[in-house]
C-alpha positions in Angstrom: -44.8 -33.4 -40.7 -43.5 -31.5 -43.5 -41.0 -33.8 -45.8 -38.5 -32.3 -48.1 -36.2 -29.1 -48.1 -37.5 -26.2 -46.4 -35.7 -22.6 -45.8 -36.8 -20.4 -43.1 -36.3 -17.1 -42.3 -34.1 -16.5 -38.9 -37.1 -14.9 -37.5 -39.6 -17.6 -38.1 -38.1 -20.2 -36.0 -39.0 -19.9 -32.3 -37.0 -22.6 -31.2 -35.2 -26.3 -31.8 -35.0 -28.8 -29.4 -34.1 -32.7 -29.3 -36.4 -35.2 -28.0 -36.2 -38.8 -27.8 -33.3 -38.5 -30.5 -35.7 -36.5 -32.9 -35.4 -32.8 -34.0 -37.9 -30.8 -33.5 -37.8 -27.2 -35.4 -40.7 -24.9 -34.4 -41.9 -22.0 -36.5 -44.3 -19.4 -36.2 -47.0 -21.9 -38.2 -45.4 -25.2 -38.0 -43.5 -27.8 -36.4 -41.0 -29.9 -38.4 -39.3 -32.9 -37.8 -35.6 -32.9 -39.0 -33.6 -36.4 -39.9 -30.1 -36.9 -40.0 -29.0 -34.1 -38.1 -28.1 -33.4 -34.8 -28.6 -30.4 -32.4 -24.6 -29.5 -32.6 -25.2 -29.2 -36.6 -28.0 -27.3 -36.5 -26.4 -24.7 -34.2 -23.2 -24.6 -36.6 -25.8 -23.8 -39.4 -27.9 -21.4 -37.6 -24.4 -19.9 -36.3 -25.8 -16.2 -35.5 -25.7 -14.3 -32.3 -29.6 -14.4 -32.2 -29.8 -18.2 -31.3 -28.5 -19.5 -28.0 -28.6 -22.8 -26.4 -29.3 -22.8 -22.7 -29.1 -26.2 -22.6 -27.7 -29.3 -24.4 -31.1 -30.2 -25.6 -32.3 -27.0 -27.3 -31.8 -23.8 -29.2 -33.9 -20.7 -28.8 -34.3 -17.4 -30.8 -33.9 -14.4 -28.8 -35.7 -12.1 -31.0 -38.6 -14.3 -29.9 -38.1 -13.7 -26.2 -38.0 -9.8 -27.0 -41.3 -9.9 -29.3 -43.1 -11.5 -26.1 -41.6 -9.0 -23.6 -42.9 -6.1 -25.8 -46.2 -7.3 -25.8 -46.8 -7.6 -22.4 
């Protein structure tokens, strides 16, 4: 897991989810564990229409779904 400050392009983020009180941010290349944040605070930071929260424990990038659908 990487430590420190990281910046991401919206399209690099696949999803963010909470598991056992740990926040995982999944990108195309890596998985980042986020500390001292809640999923709700991340939703506020992402504040972009391409991100939706299908349930209380996850955030999904809708553009990733569109990419997967067009690849089929």
